[in-house]
C-alpha positions as CSV (number, residue, x, y, z in Angstrom):
1,M,15.9,53.0,76.7
2,R,16.7,49.4,77.8
3,E,16.4,50.4,81.4
4,W,13.0,51.9,80.7
5,V,11.7,48.8,79.0
6,D,13.1,46.5,81.7
7,Q,11.5,48.6,84.4
8,L,8.1,48.1,82.7
9,F,8.7,44.4,82.7
10,A,9.7,44.5,86.3
11,V,6.4,46.2,87.3
12,A,4.6,43.2,85.6
13,G,6.8,40.6,87.4
14,I,8.6,39.7,84.1
15,E,12.3,39.2,84.0
16,P,14.4,39.4,80.8
17,G,16.3,36.1,80.7
18,G,14.5,34.8,83.8
19,T,13.5,31.3,84.6
20,H,9.8,31.6,85.0
21,P,7.7,30.3,82.0
22,W,6.2,33.8,81.5
23,D,9.6,35.6,81.5
24,I,11.0,37.0,78.2
25,Q,14.0,35.7,76.4
26,I,15.5,38.4,74.2
27,H,17.6,37.1,71.2
28,D,18.4,40.4,69.5
29,P,19.4,43.6,71.3
30,G,17.5,45.6,68.7
31,F,14.3,44.6,70.4
32,Y,14.6,47.5,72.8
33,Q,14.8,50.1,70.1
34,R,11.9,48.5,68.3
35,V,9.7,48.5,71.4
36,W,10.7,52.1,72.3
37,A,9.9,53.4,68.8
38,D,6.8,51.4,67.9
39,R,5.3,50.1,71.2
40,N,2.9,47.2,70.6
41,L,3.5,47.1,66.9
42,G,7.2,46.9,67.4
43,M,6.9,44.2,70.0
44,G,4.7,42.1,67.7
45,E,6.8,42.4,64.7
46,A,10.0,41.6,66.7
47,Y,8.3,38.4,67.9
48,M,7.4,37.5,64.3
49,D,11.0,38.0,63.3
50,G,12.2,35.7,66.1
51,W,13.9,38.5,68.2
52,W,12.3,37.3,71.4
53,D,10.4,34.5,72.9
54,S,8.4,33.5,76.0
55,Q,7.7,30.0,77.0
56,Q,4.2,31.0,78.1
57,L,3.3,33.9,75.9
58,D,-0.3,34.0,77.1
59,E,0.7,34.5,80.7
60,F,3.4,37.0,79.6
61,F,0.6,39.2,78.2
62,A,-1.8,38.5,81.1
63,R,0.8,39.8,83.5
64,L,1.7,42.8,81.4
65,L,-2.0,43.8,81.1
66,R,-2.8,43.2,84.7
67,S,0.0,45.5,85.7
68,K,-1.5,48.4,83.7
69,V,2.0,49.4,82.5
70,E,0.5,50.7,79.2
71,Q,-1.0,53.6,81.2
72,S,2.5,54.9,81.9
73,L,3.6,54.9,78.3
74,R,4.0,58.1,76.4
75,V,2.0,58.5,73.2
76,T,4.3,58.3,70.1
77,P,3.6,60.5,67.1
78,S,2.7,57.5,64.9
79,L,0.2,56.3,67.5
80,A,-1.3,59.7,67.8
81,L,-1.7,59.9,64.0
82,R,-3.4,56.5,63.8
83,T,-5.8,57.5,66.5
84,M,-6.6,60.8,64.8
85,A,-7.1,59.0,61.5
86,H,-9.7,56.6,63.0
87,R,-11.5,59.5,64.6
88,I,-11.7,61.4,61.4
89,S,-12.1,58.7,58.7
90,N,-14.6,55.9,58.5
91,F,-12.4,52.8,58.4
92,Q,-15.5,50.5,58.3
93,S,-17.1,51.9,55.1
94,R,-18.6,49.6,52.5
95,G,-15.4,49.8,50.4
96,R,-13.1,49.1,53.4
97,S,-15.3,46.4,55.0
98,R,-14.0,43.8,52.6
99,E,-10.3,44.3,53.5
100,V,-10.6,42.1,56.6
101,I,-12.3,39.4,54.5
102,K,-9.4,39.2,52.0
103,Q,-6.6,39.4,54.7
104,H,-8.1,37.2,57.4
105,Y,-11.4,35.3,56.8
106,D,-10.4,34.1,53.3
107,L,-7.0,32.7,54.4
108,G,-8.4,29.2,53.6
109,N,-11.0,27.0,55.2
110,D,-8.3,24.4,55.9
111,L,-6.7,26.8,58.4
112,F,-9.9,27.4,60.3
113,Q,-10.9,23.7,60.1
114,A,-7.6,22.8,61.7
115,M,-8.1,25.3,64.5
116,L,-11.8,25.5,65.3
117,D,-14.4,23.0,66.5
118,S,-16.1,20.7,64.0
119,R,-18.9,23.2,63.5
120,M,-16.5,26.0,62.6
121,N,-17.5,28.4,65.4
122,Y,-15.1,31.4,65.2
123,S,-16.3,33.0,68.4
124,C,-16.2,32.5,72.1
125,G,-17.4,29.2,73.5
126,Y,-19.6,29.0,76.6
127,W,-17.7,26.8,79.1
128,K,-20.2,26.5,81.9
129,G,-20.3,22.7,82.5
130,A,-18.2,22.0,79.3
131,K,-15.2,19.7,79.3
132,S,-14.1,20.4,75.7
133,L,-14.2,23.0,72.9
134,E,-16.9,21.0,71.2
135,E,-19.1,21.1,74.2
136,A,-18.4,24.8,74.9
137,Q,-19.4,25.7,71.3
138,V,-22.6,23.6,71.5
139,N,-23.4,25.4,74.8
140,K,-22.9,28.8,73.0
141,L,-25.2,27.9,70.2
142,E,-27.8,26.7,72.7
143,L,-27.3,29.8,74.8
144,V,-28.0,32.0,71.8
145,C,-31.0,30.1,70.5
146,Q,-32.6,30.0,74.0
147,K,-32.0,33.7,74.6
148,L,-33.7,34.4,71.3
149,M,-36.6,32.2,72.4
150,L,-36.5,30.6,69.0
151,K,-39.5,28.6,67.9
152,S,-40.3,26.5,64.8
153,G,-41.1,28.6,61.7
154,M,-39.5,31.8,63.0
155,R,-37.5,33.8,60.5
156,L,-33.9,34.4,61.8
157,L,-31.4,36.8,60.2
158,D,-27.8,36.0,61.0
159,I,-25.6,39.1,60.3
160,G,-22.0,37.9,59.8
161,C,-23.0,34.2,59.7
162,G,-19.4,32.9,59.3
163,W,-19.4,29.3,58.2
164,G,-23.0,28.8,59.2
165,A,-22.7,27.1,62.6
166,L,-25.5,29.0,64.2
167,A,-27.7,28.8,61.1
168,K,-27.4,25.1,61.0
169,H,-28.1,24.7,64.7
170,A,-31.1,27.0,64.6
171,A,-32.6,25.4,61.5
172,Q,-31.9,21.8,62.5
173,Y,-32.9,21.8,66.2
174,Y,-35.3,24.7,66.4
175,G,-37.0,24.7,63.0
176,A,-36.0,28.3,62.3
177,K,-35.9,29.6,58.7
178,V,-32.5,31.3,58.5
179,M,-30.9,33.8,56.2
180,G,-27.2,34.4,56.8
181,I,-25.1,37.1,55.3
182,T,-21.3,37.3,55.0
183,L,-18.8,39.1,52.9
184,S,-16.7,35.9,52.4
185,L,-17.5,33.7,49.4
186,P,-15.7,30.7,50.9
187,Q,-17.7,31.1,54.0
188,K,-21.0,31.2,52.0
189,L,-20.1,28.1,50.0
190,F,-19.1,26.2,53.1
191,A,-22.3,27.2,55.0
192,E,-24.5,26.2,52.0
193,E,-22.9,22.7,51.9
194,S,-23.1,22.3,55.7
195,C,-26.8,23.3,55.7
196,R,-27.9,21.4,52.7
197,G,-31.5,20.2,53.1
198,L,-32.2,22.7,55.9
199,P,-34.3,25.9,55.6
200,A,-31.2,28.1,55.5
201,T,-30.0,30.5,52.7
202,F,-26.8,32.5,52.6
203,L,-25.8,35.6,50.7
204,V,-22.6,37.5,50.2
205,R,-23.8,40.9,51.3
206,D,-22.9,43.9,53.4
207,Y,-25.4,44.6,56.2
208,R,-26.0,47.9,54.6
209,E,-27.3,46.2,51.5
210,L,-30.1,44.2,53.1
211,T,-33.6,44.3,51.5
212,D,-36.8,45.3,53.3
213,Q,-37.6,41.7,54.5
214,E,-38.7,41.4,58.1
215,F,-37.5,38.8,60.6
216,D,-38.8,37.5,63.9
217,R,-35.3,37.3,65.3
218,V,-31.9,38.9,64.4
219,V,-28.5,37.8,65.7
220,S,-25.0,39.0,65.1
221,I,-22.1,37.0,66.5
222,G,-18.5,38.3,66.4
223,M,-19.2,40.8,63.6
224,F,-19.9,44.1,65.5
225,E,-16.2,44.4,66.1
226,H,-16.0,45.2,62.3
227,V,-18.8,47.8,62.4
228,G,-17.0,50.7,64.1
229,H,-18.4,53.5,66.3
230,K,-19.1,55.7,63.3
231,N,-21.5,53.1,61.9
232,A,-23.0,51.7,65.2
233,K,-26.2,53.7,64.9
234,T,-26.6,52.8,61.3
235,F,-26.1,49.2,62.1
236,L,-28.7,49.2,64.9
237,N,-31.1,51.2,62.7
238,I,-30.9,48.5,60.0
239,V,-31.5,45.8,62.6
240,R,-34.5,47.6,64.0
241,N,-35.9,48.1,60.5
242,H,-35.7,44.4,59.8
243,L,-37.1,43.2,63.1
244,T,-40.8,42.6,63.7
245,E,-42.4,44.7,66.4
246,D,-42.2,41.9,68.9
247,G,-38.9,40.5,67.7
248,I,-35.7,39.9,69.6
249,F,-32.1,40.9,68.7
250,L,-29.0,39.4,70.2
251,L,-25.6,41.1,69.8
252,H,-22.6,39.0,70.6
253,S,-19.4,41.0,70.6
254,I,-15.9,41.5,72.1
255,G,-15.8,44.7,74.1
256,G,-13.2,47.0,75.4
257,D,-13.0,48.7,78.8
258,G,-12.8,52.2,77.3
259,S,-14.0,54.1,74.2
260,R,-11.2,54.1,71.8
261,A,-10.8,54.7,68.0
262,G,-9.2,51.8,66.3
263,V,-7.6,48.7,67.9
264,D,-4.1,47.6,68.9
265,P,-1.8,48.6,65.9
266,W,-0.3,45.1,65.5
267,I,-3.8,43.5,65.5
268,A,-4.9,46.1,63.0
269,K,-2.0,45.6,60.7
270,Y,-1.7,41.8,60.7
271,I,-5.0,40.2,61.9
272,F,-8.1,42.4,61.7
273,P,-7.6,45.5,59.6
274,N,-10.1,48.3,60.3
275,G,-11.4,46.6,63.4
276,E,-12.7,48.4,66.4
277,L,-13.8,47.1,69.8
278,P,-16.9,48.8,71.1
279,S,-17.2,50.0,74.7
280,Q,-20.2,49.8,77.0
281,V,-20.8,53.5,76.5
282,Q,-20.6,53.3,72.7
283,I,-23.1,50.4,72.5
284,S,-25.5,52.0,75.0
285,H,-25.3,55.3,73.1
286,A,-26.1,53.6,69.8
287,M,-29.0,51.7,71.4
288,E,-30.6,54.8,72.9
289,G,-34.0,55.6,71.3
290,R,-33.8,52.4,69.2
291,F,-34.0,49.4,71.6
292,V,-34.9,48.4,75.1
293,L,-32.1,46.6,76.9
294,E,-33.4,43.2,78.1
295,D,-30.1,41.5,79.2
296,W,-26.4,42.2,79.2
297,H,-24.2,39.1,79.8
298,N,-20.4,39.1,80.2
299,F,-18.6,35.8,79.9
300,G,-15.3,37.2,78.7
301,S,-13.2,34.9,80.8
302,D,-14.5,32.0,78.7
303,Y,-12.6,33.5,75.7
304,D,-9.3,32.7,77.4
305,R,-10.1,28.9,77.4
306,T,-11.5,29.2,73.8
307,L,-8.4,30.8,72.5
308,M,-6.1,28.4,74.3
309,A,-8.0,25.5,72.7
310,W,-7.7,27.1,69.3
311,H,-4.0,27.5,69.8
312,G,-3.7,23.9,70.9
313,N,-5.5,22.7,67.7
314,F,-3.4,25.1,65.5
315,T,-0.1,23.8,66.8
316,E,-1.2,20.2,66.7
317,Q,-2.2,20.6,63.0
318,W,0.7,22.8,62.0
319,P,2.7,19.9,60.3
320,R,0.0,19.7,57.6
321,L,-0.5,23.5,57.4
322,K,3.1,24.5,57.0
323,A,3.1,23.3,53.4
324,R,1.1,26.4,52.7
325,F,2.2,28.8,55.4
326,D,5.7,29.8,56.5
327,Q,7.3,29.9,59.9
328,R,6.7,33.7,60.2
329,F,3.0,33.0,59.8
330,F,3.2,30.4,62.5
331,R,4.7,32.9,64.9
332,M,2.3,35.6,63.8
333,W,-0.8,33.4,64.3
334,S,0.5,32.1,67.7
335,Y,1.1,35.6,68.8
336,Y,-2.4,36.6,67.9
337,L,-4.1,33.7,69.7
338,L,-1.9,33.8,72.8
339,S,-1.8,37.5,73.3
340,C,-5.6,37.7,73.0
341,A,-5.9,34.8,75.5
342,G,-3.7,36.8,77.9
343,A,-5.9,39.9,77.4
344,F,-9.0,38.1,78.3
345,R,-7.3,36.4,81.2
346,A,-6.3,39.8,82.5
347,R,-9.9,40.9,82.0
348,S,-8.7,43.7,79.8
349,L,-11.1,42.5,77.1
350,Q,-14.7,41.4,77.6
351,L,-17.2,39.2,75.7
352,W,-20.8,40.5,75.8
353,Q,-24.1,39.1,74.7
354,V,-26.7,41.9,74.7
355,V,-30.4,41.1,74.2
356,M,-32.6,43.9,72.9
357,T,-36.2,44.4,71.8
358,K,-38.0,47.3,70.2
359,H,-40.5,48.0,73.0
360,G,-39.6,45.7,75.8
361,L,-40.9,42.1,76.3
362,K,-44.2,41.9,78.1
363,G,-43.5,40.5,81.5
364,G,-39.8,41.0,81.1
365,F,-36.9,38.8,79.9
366,H,-36.6,35.6,81.9
367,F,-33.7,33.4,80.9
368,R,-32.7,30.3,82.9
369,D,-29.2,29.9,81.5
370,L,-29.4,26.4,80.0
371,Q,-31.1,25.0,83.1
372,A,-34.0,23.6,81.1
373,E,-32.6,22.2,77.9
374,P,-35.3,21.7,75.3
375,R,-32.8,20.3,72.8
376,P,-30.6,17.2,72.9
377,S,-27.7,17.4,75.3
378,S,-24.3,18.7,74.3
379,A,-23.0,15.1,74.2
380,A,-25.8,14.0,71.9
381,L,-25.4,17.0,69.6
382,I,-21.6,16.3,69.4
383,G,-22.3,12.7,68.5
384,Q,-24.8,13.7,65.8
385,T,-22.3,16.1,64.3
386,A,-19.5,13.6,64.3
387,A,-21.6,11.0,62.6
388,S,-22.6,13.5,59.8
389,Q,-19.2,15.1,59.2
390,D,-18.4,13.0,56.2
391,L,-21.6,14.0,54.5
392,V,-21.2,17.7,54.8
393,G,-17.4,17.8,54.4
394,I,-16.6,19.6,57.7
395,G,-14.5,17.0,59.5
396,R,-10.8,17.7,60.1
């Protein structure tokens, strides 16, 4: 058992008790049995319990994933049962869709304010030309608005609007009339306060509960991961039904390299219950007969830098967060951020922005990738936000 686990580490260039920063330091010999029995779930729970450490946890996972050692692992009965359950049951039904809100998104705005940028973007930043998390997130907001070809007066539906970062940017700098939907009441209240005085409204509503209103543009950032393959066609049908004939839809989602039911069992248990990462095939299959593909952009490597920036903020702000969270939470949250950073660094996970239209844009989709910026520069936008933080209550 121990020899088998150590051999897997050796393939990845990781040495138990080694001197490299990515090497693993095992504090409890029970670690081996835990990993043997429960694979990823056992490894994550053992870390939460302090049974092992790695000085550079992100690189530890990047090396493990690059080595493809998971392909040599036998499927345990518990893993087989979890996979079968996800294939048979709809883990993203209306009733279950709120479980991730209670467990994750409603942990408290103070946690996310400490970790994220000042606008509360909880999705991948776009780091082209950016020197900070703030600039990368402004770039991402601009990237989305420009790909949507937003113009003043357009009606924009933001499905899974989070804390309203995109809604505020689209309303303030593009003159869009935005409606955002979320399942989190704290997110809705925060977004309303942040967008006070702007043409933006927010509802606590499932995407399956939308009314018959039409929109010129529809966007969904970091929410499709909670839709699931069983609901993908339903989701895109709803988007299509709410989009004008000449409208544009942008889907921003983490993606997996293969079609799988469910996600990593540790992530599913502790971070994103009922989540499921779509594959290229699953998205394409759901699009077929519903949308014309205009553009498919992968900047997954940027999520590595984003997650590392979030982890840096989280650890820096931990002294004021630990009054509400215990040390096991600190280890859990660090494991989440750093293991995901390693997965994106290894290119095992992707970040896609997919632009779709109902009938195809006349003349095609021509996007210059922020070369011609119609809005204030990133630095100017950051300065404006900093000056207004006290008014909207979103400063750290």
